[in-house]
C-alpha positions as CSV (number, residue, x, y, z in Angstrom):
1,M,41.6,-5.0,-27.8
2,R,39.2,-6.2,-30.4
3,Y,41.0,-8.6,-33.9
4,L,40.0,-9.4,-37.0
5,N,39.5,-11.5,-39.7
6,Y,42.2,-11.5,-42.2
7,I,40.6,-11.7,-46.0
8,N,41.8,-10.8,-49.1
9,G,45.1,-8.8,-48.0
10,Q,43.0,-7.0,-45.4
11,W,41.9,-7.0,-41.7
12,K,37.7,-7.0,-41.7
13,E,35.0,-7.2,-39.1
14,P,32.8,-10.3,-39.3
15,T,29.7,-10.2,-40.8
16,T,27.8,-10.7,-37.8
17,G,29.4,-8.0,-36.3
18,E,29.8,-10.6,-33.2
19,Y,33.2,-11.3,-31.5
20,R,34.3,-14.1,-28.7
21,E,36.6,-13.0,-25.9
22,N,39.5,-14.7,-25.4
23,N,40.6,-15.7,-21.7
24,S,43.8,-16.8,-20.0
25,P,43.0,-20.8,-18.8
26,H,45.5,-19.7,-15.7
27,N,43.0,-16.8,-14.4
28,G,40.5,-16.0,-16.5
29,E,41.9,-12.7,-18.0
30,A,40.7,-11.1,-21.0
31,L,43.2,-11.0,-23.9
32,G,40.9,-9.8,-26.5
33,E,37.4,-10.3,-28.4
34,F,38.1,-12.1,-32.0
35,P,35.7,-12.7,-34.7
36,S,32.3,-14.9,-34.6
37,S,32.0,-15.4,-37.6
38,A,29.7,-16.5,-39.8
39,K,29.7,-18.5,-43.0
40,E,29.5,-15.3,-45.5
41,D,32.9,-14.4,-44.1
42,V,34.1,-18.3,-45.5
43,Q,32.6,-17.3,-48.7
44,E,34.7,-13.7,-49.2
45,A,37.7,-15.8,-48.2
46,V,37.6,-18.5,-50.6
47,A,36.6,-16.2,-53.1
48,A,40.1,-14.2,-52.6
49,A,41.8,-17.7,-52.0
50,K,40.5,-18.8,-55.6
51,E,40.8,-15.4,-57.4
52,A,44.8,-15.1,-56.1
53,F,45.4,-18.3,-57.4
54,S,45.8,-18.1,-60.7
55,S,48.8,-15.4,-59.9
56,W,49.9,-17.1,-56.9
57,K,50.9,-20.4,-58.6
58,K,52.6,-18.6,-61.9
59,L,55.6,-17.4,-59.0
60,S,58.8,-19.0,-59.2
61,F,59.5,-21.3,-56.0
62,Q,62.1,-18.7,-55.1
63,Q,59.6,-16.0,-55.4
64,R,57.5,-17.3,-53.1
65,A,60.2,-18.8,-50.4
66,A,61.4,-15.1,-50.2
67,Y,57.9,-14.2,-48.7
68,L,58.3,-17.1,-46.4
69,Q,61.4,-15.9,-45.3
70,K,60.5,-12.4,-44.8
71,A,57.2,-14.2,-42.2
72,A,60.3,-16.0,-40.6
73,A,62.0,-13.0,-39.8
74,I,58.9,-10.9,-39.1
75,L,58.2,-13.6,-36.6
76,T,61.9,-13.7,-35.1
77,E,62.2,-10.7,-33.9
78,N,58.6,-10.7,-32.0
79,A,59.2,-14.3,-30.8
80,E,59.7,-13.3,-27.1
81,E,56.3,-11.3,-27.3
82,I,54.4,-14.0,-29.4
83,G,55.5,-16.9,-27.1
84,R,54.5,-14.8,-23.9
85,D,51.2,-14.5,-26.0
86,L,50.8,-18.3,-26.8
87,A,51.5,-18.8,-22.6
88,L,48.6,-16.9,-21.8
89,E,46.1,-18.4,-24.1
90,E,46.9,-21.9,-24.3
91,G,48.6,-22.2,-20.9
92,K,52.0,-24.0,-21.9
93,T,54.5,-22.2,-20.2
94,L,56.6,-19.3,-21.3
95,V,59.5,-21.5,-22.1
96,E,57.6,-23.7,-24.3
97,G,55.2,-21.0,-25.9
98,I,58.5,-19.0,-27.1
99,G,60.3,-22.6,-28.2
100,E,56.9,-23.3,-30.2
101,T,57.5,-20.3,-31.8
102,K,60.9,-20.5,-32.7
103,R,60.0,-23.8,-34.4
104,A,57.2,-22.1,-36.3
105,I,59.7,-20.1,-37.8
106,S,62.5,-22.9,-38.3
107,I,59.0,-24.4,-40.6
108,L,59.2,-21.9,-42.5
109,E,62.9,-21.7,-43.2
110,Y,62.5,-25.2,-44.0
111,Y,59.9,-25.1,-46.6
112,A,61.5,-21.8,-47.9
113,A,64.5,-23.8,-48.8
114,E,62.4,-26.7,-50.4
115,G,61.5,-24.0,-53.0
116,L,64.9,-25.2,-54.4
117,Q,64.4,-28.8,-54.2
118,P,63.2,-31.2,-57.3
119,I,59.6,-31.4,-57.9
120,G,59.8,-34.4,-60.4
121,D,61.4,-36.9,-62.8
122,V,62.9,-37.6,-66.0
123,I,62.1,-41.3,-66.9
124,P,63.7,-43.5,-69.9
125,S,60.9,-43.8,-72.2
126,A,60.3,-46.4,-75.1
127,N,60.8,-44.2,-77.6
128,A,63.9,-42.4,-78.3
129,E,62.7,-39.4,-79.6
130,T,60.3,-38.4,-76.6
131,L,60.8,-36.8,-73.4
132,L,59.5,-38.0,-70.5
133,Y,59.0,-36.8,-67.2
134,T,57.0,-35.4,-64.4
135,T,56.3,-32.2,-62.7
136,R,54.2,-31.3,-60.0
137,V,50.9,-28.9,-59.9
138,P,49.0,-27.4,-56.8
139,L,45.6,-28.1,-56.2
140,G,44.4,-24.7,-55.5
141,P,42.2,-23.1,-52.7
142,I,43.1,-24.8,-49.0
143,G,41.1,-25.6,-46.2
144,L,43.1,-25.8,-42.9
145,I,41.7,-26.4,-39.5
146,T,43.9,-26.4,-36.9
147,P,44.0,-27.2,-33.0
148,W,44.6,-25.0,-30.1
149,N,47.5,-27.3,-28.3
150,F,50.3,-26.0,-30.8
151,P,48.5,-23.1,-31.7
152,I,51.2,-22.0,-33.9
153,A,53.2,-25.0,-35.0
154,I,50.4,-26.8,-36.3
155,P,49.1,-23.7,-38.3
156,V,52.3,-23.1,-40.0
157,W,53.3,-26.6,-40.7
158,K,50.5,-26.7,-43.0
159,L,50.2,-23.1,-44.2
160,A,54.3,-23.5,-45.0
161,P,54.1,-26.3,-47.9
162,A,50.8,-25.2,-49.0
163,L,52.1,-22.0,-49.9
164,I,55.4,-23.2,-51.5
165,Y,54.1,-25.7,-53.9
166,G,51.6,-22.9,-55.2
167,N,48.7,-23.2,-53.4
168,T,46.4,-20.8,-51.5
169,I,44.9,-20.9,-48.2
170,V,41.9,-20.3,-46.1
171,I,42.4,-21.1,-42.4
172,K,40.0,-21.3,-39.1
173,P,42.2,-21.5,-36.4
174,A,41.3,-23.2,-32.6
175,D,38.6,-20.2,-31.2
176,L,40.2,-21.0,-27.6
177,T,43.8,-19.6,-28.9
178,P,43.2,-17.7,-31.8
179,K,45.9,-15.0,-31.0
180,S,48.7,-17.4,-31.7
181,V,47.5,-17.7,-35.5
182,Y,46.7,-13.4,-35.7
183,H,50.5,-13.3,-35.1
184,V,51.4,-15.6,-38.1
185,M,48.7,-13.3,-40.1
186,K,50.3,-10.7,-39.0
187,A,53.6,-11.4,-39.9
188,F,52.7,-12.6,-43.4
189,D,50.8,-9.1,-44.2
190,E,54.2,-7.4,-43.2
191,A,56.0,-9.5,-45.9
192,G,53.8,-8.5,-48.7
193,L,52.1,-11.4,-49.3
194,P,50.0,-10.8,-52.3
195,A,46.2,-10.3,-51.4
196,G,44.2,-13.4,-51.2
197,V,47.1,-16.0,-51.2
198,V,46.2,-16.6,-46.9
199,N,42.8,-15.9,-45.4
200,C,41.7,-16.3,-42.2
201,V,38.6,-16.5,-40.3
202,F,38.0,-16.5,-36.9
203,G,34.9,-18.8,-35.4
204,R,33.5,-21.9,-34.4
205,G,34.2,-25.1,-36.2
206,S,30.3,-25.6,-36.4
207,V,29.6,-22.6,-38.3
208,V,33.0,-21.7,-40.5
209,G,34.8,-25.2,-40.2
210,N,31.7,-26.6,-41.4
211,E,31.7,-23.9,-44.6
212,I,35.4,-24.8,-45.6
213,V,34.7,-28.5,-45.7
214,D,31.2,-27.8,-47.6
215,H,32.2,-24.9,-50.1
216,P,33.3,-26.6,-54.0
217,E,36.2,-24.4,-54.4
218,I,38.2,-25.7,-51.1
219,K,39.9,-28.5,-53.1
220,A,41.6,-30.1,-49.8
221,I,41.0,-30.1,-46.2
222,S,44.0,-30.5,-43.5
223,F,42.5,-31.5,-40.4
224,T,44.1,-31.4,-36.7
225,G,41.8,-32.5,-34.1
226,S,39.9,-35.1,-32.0
227,N,38.9,-38.3,-33.8
228,Q,35.2,-37.6,-33.5
229,I,35.3,-34.8,-35.6
230,G,37.9,-35.4,-37.9
231,L,36.0,-38.3,-39.3
232,Q,33.0,-36.6,-39.9
233,I,34.8,-34.0,-41.6
234,Q,36.4,-36.6,-44.0
235,K,33.3,-38.1,-44.6
236,Q,32.0,-34.6,-45.3
237,A,35.0,-33.9,-47.8
238,T,35.1,-37.3,-49.5
239,E,31.9,-36.7,-50.3
240,K,32.2,-34.1,-52.7
241,G,35.4,-35.4,-53.8
242,K,38.3,-33.6,-51.9
243,K,41.3,-34.5,-51.1
244,V,41.6,-35.2,-47.3
245,Q,44.2,-35.2,-44.2
246,L,43.9,-35.9,-40.6
247,E,45.7,-36.0,-37.4
248,M,44.1,-37.1,-34.4
249,G,44.4,-39.2,-31.4
250,G,47.0,-41.0,-29.6
251,K,47.4,-43.5,-27.0
252,N,51.1,-43.5,-26.9
253,P,53.2,-46.1,-25.1
254,L,56.3,-45.8,-23.4
255,I,58.0,-49.0,-22.8
256,V,60.6,-49.4,-19.8
257,L,62.7,-52.5,-19.8
258,A,65.0,-54.0,-16.7
259,D,67.9,-52.7,-18.4
260,A,67.3,-49.4,-18.2
261,D,68.7,-46.3,-16.8
262,I,65.5,-45.6,-14.5
263,E,66.6,-42.4,-13.7
264,K,66.7,-41.3,-17.5
265,A,63.8,-43.6,-17.8
266,V,61.6,-41.8,-15.6
267,S,62.5,-38.1,-16.7
268,I,61.6,-39.4,-20.4
269,A,58.3,-40.5,-18.8
270,I,57.5,-37.2,-16.9
271,N,58.4,-35.0,-19.9
272,G,56.5,-37.0,-22.5
273,A,53.6,-37.2,-20.0
274,F,52.9,-34.1,-18.5
275,K,54.3,-31.3,-20.4
276,S,52.3,-29.0,-21.9
277,T,50.1,-30.8,-19.3
278,G,49.9,-33.9,-21.4
279,Q,47.9,-31.9,-24.1
280,K,49.7,-33.3,-27.0
281,C,48.7,-35.9,-29.3
282,T,52.0,-37.0,-29.0
283,A,52.1,-37.1,-25.4
284,T,53.4,-40.4,-23.3
285,S,50.0,-42.0,-21.6
286,R,50.6,-45.0,-20.8
287,V,53.9,-46.3,-19.6
288,I,54.8,-50.6,-19.6
289,V,57.3,-51.4,-17.0
290,E,59.5,-55.0,-17.4
291,E,58.4,-55.9,-14.0
292,G,61.9,-56.3,-12.5
293,I,62.2,-52.7,-12.2
294,Y,58.5,-51.8,-11.6
295,E,58.6,-50.9,-8.1
296,A,62.1,-48.7,-8.0
297,F,60.9,-47.4,-11.4
298,S,57.3,-46.5,-9.6
299,N,58.5,-45.1,-6.7
300,R,61.0,-43.0,-8.5
301,L,58.1,-41.8,-11.1
302,V,55.9,-40.6,-8.2
303,E,58.4,-38.9,-6.0
304,R,59.9,-37.1,-9.3
305,T,55.9,-36.2,-10.0
306,K,55.6,-34.7,-6.4
307,E,58.5,-32.3,-6.8
308,L,56.9,-30.7,-9.9
309,K,55.8,-27.0,-9.8
310,V,52.4,-26.6,-11.4
311,G,51.2,-22.6,-11.6
312,N,51.7,-19.8,-13.2
313,P,53.0,-20.7,-16.9
314,L,54.7,-16.9,-17.2
315,E,57.4,-17.8,-14.2
316,A,60.4,-19.3,-14.6
317,D,60.1,-22.2,-12.6
318,T,56.8,-23.7,-13.6
319,F,57.1,-26.9,-15.2
320,M,53.1,-27.0,-15.8
321,G,50.6,-24.7,-16.8
322,P,47.2,-25.1,-16.7
323,S,44.9,-27.2,-19.0
324,V,43.3,-25.2,-22.0
325,S,39.7,-24.6,-20.6
326,K,37.3,-25.2,-18.1
327,S,35.6,-28.2,-20.2
328,Q,39.3,-29.7,-21.0
329,Q,40.1,-29.5,-16.8
330,E,36.4,-30.8,-15.9
331,G,37.0,-34.0,-18.7
332,V,40.7,-34.7,-17.6
333,L,39.4,-34.6,-13.6
334,A,36.6,-36.6,-15.2
335,M,39.1,-39.5,-16.4
336,I,40.4,-39.0,-13.5
337,E,37.5,-40.0,-11.5
338,A,37.0,-43.1,-13.9
339,G,40.5,-44.3,-12.7
340,K,40.1,-43.8,-8.9
341,A,37.3,-46.5,-9.2
342,E,39.7,-49.1,-11.9
343,A,43.3,-48.7,-10.6
344,D,45.1,-47.7,-7.3
345,L,46.1,-43.2,-7.5
346,L,49.4,-42.9,-7.0
347,C,49.9,-39.1,-6.3
348,G,47.8,-36.2,-8.2
349,G,44.2,-36.9,-9.1
350,E,42.4,-33.4,-8.5
351,A,43.0,-29.9,-8.7
352,P,45.5,-27.8,-6.8
353,A,44.4,-26.7,-3.1
354,E,46.5,-23.0,-3.5
355,A,44.8,-19.9,-3.5
356,D,45.9,-18.3,-6.2
357,L,45.2,-21.1,-8.3
358,S,42.0,-21.2,-7.7
359,N,40.9,-19.3,-11.2
360,G,42.9,-21.1,-13.8
361,F,42.2,-24.8,-15.1
362,Y,44.8,-26.7,-12.9
363,V,45.1,-30.1,-12.7
364,K,47.8,-32.0,-10.7
365,P,50.0,-34.2,-12.7
366,T,48.8,-37.5,-12.0
367,V,49.9,-41.5,-12.0
368,F,48.2,-44.4,-11.7
369,G,49.1,-48.0,-10.7
370,N,47.9,-51.7,-11.3
371,V,45.5,-50.4,-14.2
372,P,43.9,-52.9,-15.6
373,H,44.4,-53.5,-19.7
374,D,40.4,-52.5,-20.0
375,A,40.4,-49.8,-17.7
376,R,39.2,-46.7,-19.2
377,I,42.6,-44.4,-18.5
378,A,44.2,-47.3,-20.5
379,R,42.1,-47.4,-23.8
380,E,40.4,-43.8,-24.0
381,E,42.9,-40.8,-24.9
382,I,43.0,-38.3,-22.0
383,F,44.7,-34.9,-23.2
384,G,45.6,-34.0,-19.6
385,P,49.0,-34.9,-17.0
386,V,47.7,-39.1,-16.5
387,I,50.2,-41.8,-16.5
388,A,48.8,-45.0,-16.5
389,L,51.5,-47.8,-15.4
390,F,51.8,-51.0,-16.2
391,K,53.8,-54.3,-15.1
392,V,55.0,-56.9,-17.5
393,A,57.0,-59.9,-17.4
394,N,59.1,-59.2,-20.5
395,Y,59.5,-57.4,-23.9
396,D,57.2,-59.7,-26.0
397,E,54.5,-59.3,-23.5
398,A,55.2,-55.2,-23.5
399,I,55.0,-55.1,-27.5
400,E,51.6,-56.8,-27.1
401,M,50.2,-54.2,-24.6
402,A,51.6,-51.8,-26.3
403,N,50.2,-52.1,-29.6
404,D,46.9,-53.3,-28.3
405,T,45.0,-50.3,-29.1
406,E,43.0,-48.4,-32.0
407,Y,45.8,-45.7,-32.4
408,G,49.1,-45.5,-33.6
409,L,50.8,-42.3,-33.4
410,S,53.9,-42.3,-31.2
411,A,55.6,-45.2,-29.1
412,A,59.3,-45.2,-27.4
413,I,61.0,-47.8,-25.9
414,C,63.9,-46.8,-23.1
415,T,66.6,-50.0,-23.5
416,N,70.6,-50.2,-23.6
417,N,69.6,-53.4,-25.7
418,L,70.9,-52.9,-29.3
419,T,68.8,-56.3,-30.6
420,L,65.7,-55.4,-28.1
421,A,65.5,-51.7,-29.5
422,N,65.8,-53.2,-33.2
423,R,63.0,-55.3,-32.8
424,F,61.0,-52.5,-31.3
425,V,61.5,-50.5,-34.6
426,D,60.2,-53.2,-36.3
427,D,57.7,-54.9,-34.0
428,I,55.8,-51.5,-32.7
429,E,52.6,-50.3,-34.9
430,A,53.2,-46.8,-34.8
431,G,54.4,-43.8,-37.2
432,I,56.9,-42.3,-34.7
433,V,59.1,-44.2,-33.0
434,H,61.6,-43.4,-30.2
435,V,64.5,-44.9,-28.5
436,N,65.3,-43.6,-25.7
437,S,64.1,-40.5,-26.0
438,E,60.1,-39.2,-25.3
439,T,57.0,-40.6,-27.8
440,A,56.6,-36.4,-27.6
441,G,58.2,-34.2,-29.9
442,A,58.8,-34.0,-33.9
443,E,61.6,-32.0,-35.7
444,P,60.2,-30.3,-39.4
445,Q,62.0,-32.0,-41.7
446,V,60.9,-35.7,-41.3
447,P,57.4,-37.2,-41.9
448,F,54.9,-36.5,-38.6
449,G,51.8,-39.1,-38.9
450,G,50.5,-41.9,-37.6
451,C,48.9,-45.8,-38.5
452,K,45.2,-47.2,-37.4
453,A,43.1,-44.5,-36.0
454,S,45.5,-41.8,-35.8
455,S,46.1,-40.4,-39.3
456,T,44.5,-40.9,-42.2
457,G,46.4,-39.5,-45.6
458,S,49.4,-38.9,-46.5
459,R,52.1,-37.7,-44.0
460,E,52.6,-34.1,-42.9
461,Q,55.9,-32.1,-42.8
462,G,59.2,-32.9,-44.2
463,K,59.3,-34.0,-48.3
464,T,56.9,-35.7,-47.6
465,A,53.7,-32.8,-47.4
466,I,54.6,-32.4,-51.5
467,E,52.1,-35.7,-51.8
468,F,49.1,-34.0,-49.9
469,Y,49.5,-30.3,-51.5
470,T,50.3,-30.8,-54.9
471,Q,49.4,-33.8,-57.8
472,V,51.6,-35.1,-60.7
473,K,51.5,-34.3,-63.9
474,T,53.2,-36.5,-66.7
475,V,54.4,-34.9,-69.7
476,Y,55.4,-36.7,-73.3
477,M,57.1,-34.2,-75.4
478,D,57.9,-35.7,-78.6
479,R,59.6,-33.5,-81.6
480,M,58.1,-32.3,-84.7
């Protein structure tokens, strides 16, 4: 089946007439063809977003919220189908695909409710005759560039706040996972969203993404993806005076102290590192274990890891599906090979041997022990199912090691010591902190983002999203 761009309320062929086949990472099955668009398609989408902005921003918050609620209801009706399509094109399990779809629905519902929340303050003036207050106004057409690893949740957590606060949108989905965003566009279309408010242009980042960043009528850019591309976008956009929000990489630590429940800590490590094939910016990458339980923890982690079923993401008992693409698989395997020269391979470390997985981009869940702190697998983001294990003498050494990274997205600790848990919250250099839970996972009603090289700009999600998608207007109102 051939899919089209969504521009000005219409499904439109790309001006190039060219399409790219979307394939399953499990077996290469063709899932459809999506446009390879040109900059002219982006220009048409931006023009539509600009024209729609003047009327969209004048709607009440409740009127805009009604469209989000309708889109959420449509996604709810089709959640099983959408989750299946997500699993087929991205490789995460069916349970995770349906769960991510439901998360997108929750985000739409949350921001629909935000339409009833205050957007400013009344502030006492020095003049008794002056009513002094603040309000917030939308920015205009906004460009969204979204990744493949959460192909419906991340687009929606950018779209929903942008729309409720009165902006219009041009979105470029990841070219590896276009169908998930197609489902979102279809839901908005069926919900009757006014033409031009949301526009979707499929295609390569070097063409479509570049034009979105460059176009003078795009007032802000929200990007989630690699540090390399994010920093390039930041430079390109800020030179043109645009507002920029970046969510990028992580090298997230899990500290396991000697008083922790080992079985629970192992489960936390496995879920954080291996679910979604480790393809999360918040995935657990480094596990730092106090020496008193290191051997017991390591042995149990390896035992449990070897028991995980790797295979077809649509099968109910599959724990971990494939990497999203051949290049992603090859990159992970290359990092594993580097790890073999630096540390002790405890399990995994290769593609599965099963014949029925040979056409997919699979990597076995992998654990390394005795990892030097300066090893590549200890320093660089792998974005795959790989754990690097470290042994430390105490909490202080663990914190020092955990913070010794350019990233600062998410971090977790397993302990029954309330004092050290509270110290961890203060000591760790991360934007998201978990105590006795995995590093991955985020709820829509709270801010999401990191520090250091992981994030730039204001946080996403929760009430904090208003900071990026609006600007403050201060009003002095005096009597005649």
